[in-house]
C-alpha positions in Angstrom: -21.6 -3.7 -13.0 -20.0 -1.8 -10.1 -16.9 -3.1 -8.8 -18.0 -1.7 -5.3 -21.1 -3.2 -4.8 -21.5 -4.8 -1.2 -21.3 -8.5 -2.7 -18.0 -7.9 -4.2 -16.4 -5.3 -2.2 -14.1 -6.4 0.9 -12.7 -3.2 3.2 -10.3 -3.9 5.9 -7.3 -2.2 7.6 -3.7 -3.4 7.1 -2.0 -4.9 10.2 1.6 -3.7 9.3 0.7 -0.7 11.7 1.6 -2.9 14.4 5.3 -3.9 15.6 6.3 -7.6 15.9 7.5 -10.0 13.7 6.5 -13.3 15.3 3.4 -15.0 15.8 2.7 -14.6 19.0 3.1 -10.7 18.8 0.7 -10.8 15.7 -1.9 -12.7 17.7 -1.4 -10.2 20.7 -1.9 -7.2 18.3 -4.8 -8.5 16.7 -6.6 -9.1 20.2 -5.2 -5.6 21.5 -6.2 -3.7 18.2 -8.1 -5.3 15.7 -10.9 -7.0 17.9 -11.6 -3.3 19.7 -11.5 -1.7 16.1 -14.2 -4.2 15.1 -16.5 -3.5 18.0 -15.7 0.2 17.7 -16.8 0.2 14.1 -20.0 -1.5 14.5 -19.0 -4.4 12.1 -19.9 -8.1 12.9 -16.8 -9.2 11.3 -13.9 -7.0 10.5 -11.7 -7.3 7.6 -7.8 -7.5 8.0 -4.9 -7.2 5.8 -2.3 -9.2 7.4 1.4 -8.3 7.6 3.1 -11.7 8.2 7.0 -11.1 8.3 9.3 -13.8 7.4 9.7 -15.1 10.9 6.1 -15.3 11.4 5.4 -16.9 8.1 8.2 -19.8 8.9 6.2 -20.1 12.3 3.1 -20.5 10.5 4.1 -23.4 8.2 2.7 -26.1 10.6 0.0 -24.1 12.5 -2.1 -22.4 10.1 -5.3 -24.1 11.1 -4.8 -22.9 14.6 -4.2 -19.5 13.2 -7.5 -19.4 10.9 -9.4 -20.8 14.2 -7.8 -17.7 16.3 -9.2 -15.2 13.5 -12.6 -16.8 13.1 -13.3 -16.9 16.9 -12.3 -13.0 16.9 -14.5 -12.4 13.7 -11.6 -11.3 11.7 -11.6 -11.8 8.0 -8.1 -12.4 6.2 -8.8 -11.5 2.7 -5.5 -9.9 1.7 -1.7 -10.0 2.9 0.8 -7.3 2.8 4.0 -9.0 1.6 5.9 -6.0 0.9 7.9 -5.4 4.4 9.9 -8.7 5.0 11.4 -7.9 8.2 11.0 -5.6 11.3 8.9 -2.7 9.7 9.1 -1.0 13.0 12.5 -0.9 13.7 14.2 3.0 14.7 15.5 3.2 11.2 13.5 1.2 8.2 14.2 3.5 5.2 15.7 1.5 2.3 15.6 -1.8 4.1 12.0 -2.1 3.5 13.1 -3.0 -0.3 15.3 -6.0 0.7 15.2 -8.8 -0.3 14.6 -7.9 -3.9 12.7 -10.0 -6.6 16.0 -11.0 -8.0 16.9 -12.5 -4.6 15.6 -16.0 -4.0 14.5 -15.3 -0.6 11.9 -13.0 -1.9 10.2 -15.8 -4.1 10.3 -18.1 -1.3 8.5 -15.7 1.1 6.1 -15.0 -1.4 5.0 -18.6 -1.9 4.8 -19.2 1.6 2.5 -16.2 1.9 0.4 -17.8 -0.9 0.2 -21.1 0.9 -0.7 -19.5 4.2 -3.6 -17.1 2.5 -5.2 -20.4 0.5 -5.7 -21.9 4.0 -7.0 -18.5 5.8 -9.0 -17.4 3.0 -13.1 -17.5 3.8 -15.2 -19.6 1.5 -17.2 -16.4 0.9 -14.1 -14.7 -0.8 -13.6 -15.8 -4.6 -10.0 -14.4 -4.4 -7.1 -13.6 -2.1 -4.5 -10.5 -2.8 -0.9 -10.4 -1.6 0.9 -7.0 -2.4 4.9 -7.3 -2.9 7.4 -4.8 -3.6 8.0 -3.3 -7.3 11.0 -5.4 -7.8 13.5 -3.2 -5.7 14.9 0.3 -5.2 16.0 1.7 -8.2 19.7 2.0 -7.7 22.8 0.5 -9.6 22.0 -2.8 -8.5 18.9 -2.9 -10.9 21.1 -4.3 -13.9 19.5 -5.9 -16.8 20.6 -9.2 -15.4 19.2 -8.6 -12.2 15.8 -7.3 -13.7 15.8 -10.7 -16.1 16.1 -12.9 -12.9 13.3 -10.9 -11.3 11.0 -11.5 -14.3 11.7 -15.1 -14.4 11.3 -15.4 -10.5 7.6 -13.8 -11.3 6.8 -16.0 -13.9 7.7 -18.8 -11.6 5.5 -17.7 -9.0 2.6 -17.3 -11.4 2.9 -20.9 -12.4 3.1 -21.9 -8.3 -0.2 -20.3 -7.8 -1.8 -21.9 -10.8 -1.0 -25.0 -8.9 -2.7 -23.8 -5.8 -5.8 -23.0 -7.6 -5.7 -26.4 -9.3 -5.1 -28.2 -6.4 -7.1 -26.1 -3.5 -9.6 -24.1 -5.8 -8.4 -21.1 -4.2 -7.0 -18.2 -6.5 -4.5 -16.2 -5.2 -3.1 -13.3 -7.0 0.2 -11.5 -6.0 -0.2 -7.7 -6.7 3.0 -5.5 -7.5 2.9 -2.3 -5.7 4.4 0.6 -7.6 6.3 3.0 -5.1 8.2 6.2 -5.9 11.8 5.7 -6.6 11.5 2.0 -7.1 12.1 0.1 -10.3 8.3 0.5 -11.0 7.1 3.6 -9.8 5.0 5.2 -12.7 1.8 3.4 -14.5 4.1 3.4 -17.6 6.8 1.7 -15.9 4.4 -1.1 -14.7 2.9 -1.7 -18.2 6.3 -1.7 -19.7 7.1 -4.7 -17.2 4.3 -6.5 -17.8 4.7 -6.3 -21.6 8.1 -7.6 -21.3 8.1 -9.9 -18.5 4.6 -11.2 -17.9 2.8 -11.1 -21.5 0.8 -14.4 -21.2 -2.7 -14.5 -19.8 -1.5 -17.4 -17.4 0.8 -14.6 -16.0 -1.8 -12.2 -15.4 -4.7 -14.2 -14.1 -2.2 -14.6 -11.0 -0.1 -11.2 -11.0 -1.5 -8.1 -10.8 -0.8 -4.4 -9.5 -1.5 -3.1 -6.0 -2.8 0.4 -6.5 -1.6 2.4 -3.8 -3.5 5.8 -4.0 -0.8 7.9 -2.0 1.9 6.4 -4.0 0.2 7.5 -7.3 -0.4 11.1 -5.7 3.4 11.5 -5.1 4.3 10.6 -8.5 1.5 13.2 -9.5 -0.5 10.9 -11.6 -4.2 11.3 -11.7 -6.3 8.6 -10.9 -8.5 8.0 -13.9 -5.4 8.0 -16.2 -3.4 5.5 -14.1 -6.2 3.0 -13.8 -7.5 3.6 -17.2 -4.0 2.9 -18.6 -4.1 -0.7 -16.6 -7.3 -1.4 -18.0 -6.2 -0.8 -21.7 -3.1 -2.9 -21.0 -5.0 -5.9 -19.7 -3.7 -5.6 -16.3 -5.8 -6.2 -13.3 -6.0 -4.4 -9.8 -5.3 -7.2 -7.2 -6.1 -4.6 -4.3 -6.3 -1.1 -3.6 -4.3 0.5 -0.8 -6.6 3.3 0.5 -3.7 6.1 1.8 -3.4 9.8 1.9 -0.5 11.7 0.9 0.5 15.3 2.4 0.4 18.1 -0.2 1.8 21.4 0.3 0.5 24.0 -2.6 3.4 26.6 -2.4 2.3 28.6 -5.3 -1.1 29.4 -3.3 0.7 30.8 -0.3 2.4 33.7 0.7 5.8 33.9 2.1 4.8 33.9 5.7 2.7 31.0 5.2 5.2 29.0 3.4 7.3 29.4 6.5 4.7 28.1 8.7 3.9 25.3 6.5 7.9 24.3 6.2 7.6 24.3 10.1 4.6 22.0 9.7 6.5 19.6 7.2 9.1 19.6 9.6 7.2 17.6 12.2 6.7 14.8 9.6 10.4 14.4 8.8 11.2 11.5 10.9 13.7 8.9 10.8 12.0 5.5 10.7 10.4 5.5 7.1 11.3 7.0 3.9 9.3 10.0 2.8 10.0 10.5 -0.8 8.7 13.7 -2.2 7.0 14.8 -5.6 8.0 18.1 -6.6 6.3 20.3 -9.2 8.6 22.8 -10.2 8.3 26.4 -11.2 8.6 25.5 -14.9 5.9 22.7 -14.5 8.5 19.8 -14.6 8.4 17.2 -12.2 11.1 15.9 -9.8 11.3 13.2 -7.3 13.2 13.7 -4.1 14.3 10.7 -2.5 13.3 11.8 1.4 11.8 14.6 2.9 14.3 15.4 5.6 17.3 16.1 2.8 14.6 18.0 0.8 14.1 20.3 3.8 17.6 20.6 4.7 18.4 21.6 1.0 15.7 24.3 1.1 17.2 25.6 4.5 20.9 25.4 3.0 19.7 27.3 -0.3 18.1 29.9 1.7 14.9 29.3 -0.3 11.6 28.2 1.4 10.2 25.5 -1.2 13.0 25.5 -3.6 11.0 27.6 -6.0 8.5 24.8 -6.3 4.6 24.9 -6.9 3.8 21.8 -5.0 5.1 18.8 -3.0 3.2 15.8 -2.5 4.8 13.5 0.5 4.8 9.8 0.8 3.5 10.1 4.4 0.5 7.9 5.1 -1.8 10.3 7.0 -5.3 9.3 8.1 -7.6 8.9 5.2 -10.5 10.7 6.9 -8.4 13.9 7.0 -8.9 16.7 3.9 -6.5 19.5 5.5 -4.8 20.2 8.6 -3.1 23.8 9.2 -1.5 25.0 5.8 -1.4 21.5 4.3 -3.8 19.3 2.7 -3.9 15.5 2.0 -5.0 13.8 -1.2 -8.1 12.8 0.0 -9.5 14.2 -3.5 -7.3 11.4 -5.4 -9.1 8.6 -2.9 -12.3 9.8 -3.9 -11.7 10.1 -7.5 -9.9 6.3 -7.5 -13.1 4.8 -5.6 -15.4 6.9 -8.0 -13.6 5.6 -11.2 -13.5 2.1 -9.9 -17.2 2.1 -9.4 -17.9 3.3 -13.0 -15.1 1.7 -15.0 -16.6 -1.5 -16.4 -13.3 -2.5 -18.5 -11.0 -2.9 -15.3 -10.4 -5.9 -13.6 -10.8 -5.5 -9.9 -10.9 -8.1 -7.0 -12.7 -5.4 -4.7 -10.2 -5.3 -2.3 -9.8 -2.3 -0.5 -7.2 -2.0 2.2 -6.7 1.0 4.6 -3.0 1.3 5.1 -2.2 4.1 7.5 1.0 2.5 8.8 2.3 5.6 9.8 0.1 6.4 12.7 2.9 5.6 15.5 5.3 8.4 14.0 2.6 11.0 13.3 2.9 14.0 15.2 1.6 13.9 18.7 -1.1 16.8 18.0 -2.7 14.0 15.3 -2.8 11.3 17.8 -5.7 12.3 20.0 -7.4 8.9 20.5 -6.2 5.3 20.8 -5.0 3.5 17.7 -8.2 1.2 17.6 -10.6 4.1 17.7 -8.4 5.6 15.1 -8.6 2.6 12.9 -12.4 2.5 13.3 -12.9 6.1 12.3 -11.0 5.5 9.0 -13.3 2.1 8.3 -16.4 4.1 9.0 -15.2 6.7 6.7 -14.6 4.5 4.1 -17.4 2.7 4.2 -19.4 6.1 3.8 -17.9 6.8 1.0 -18.0 3.7 -0.7 -21.6 3.4 0.0 -21.7 7.1 -1.8 -20.3 6.3 -4.8 -22.4 3.1 -5.5 
């Protein structure tokens, strides 16, 4: 049976593109952007992947019913929550701060349980399951010790038990989806499989703990969609949701030197200071290496007086519009998005909620030449594009 048939698929956009950490700001953003996007997309109801940072989650503790009414009145369907960014995701410099608190810190577990309580109340009756994405434990640095990783594993198991209690008491199944990201403790499919085998081996864990497959992230790690998803299926790990997102690709091996210079100039427009732009490098010898951030990679190339460091290809973690295939001398990983959706439609062995969340959170830091419309119109255009693609692959 297709995972992408109309009765089992929910399409929405992630509201982490909007600034604001309090409940009032969230409501204002939904009125200013989500409602016009709903109308522009021609939808009677629009799916929203809510970003509810810690401050707003605290405010919602005693007012979820009012927020649920607010969403219903505006015909907005809350089917998933982005629980990765804990705090202000739109401050001037975010970078590594987005990975705090880690999963070995109590604040992360408390926050995620609070989100599960909120989603259990917001979830429409027509949704069989709600999903929450979360960070892949932590950034992979010296603090990711065996002791801390063991604490993180225990926290996830405690969370699974909490989610089981929600289902038993309220009849709402909420799954938390761990989102692999380049440079984090879990950044490849094999990392994820090893983690589940070691820390989350039981069926009771895996009913409530799953993977958020971010297409951009897997593209940066240069994993094929079929390989990544089929390995998860074989390991018995479910897909809690798919974040539909495009990376930037520079195919250096196909460019003459003059074109390379122009492409480097293009890429420099994306070397901004707010977000971390990890970059996968396919080196001249065919090996893979991950650069932590695009600005530093460009500086290194300039200091070495070697345009692209002699590499064959770069894939940059910068979420560009999903309807874009190429621009200038650069292209996007749109083919990976198409491959992912086609595979999900054809693979009977993978468990998937059917949640598709457009996560182009970087609209506000894109070069001005790529922001020619209003944000609501851009969001609507992405929704149109994804709907058409899903209809084509069914």
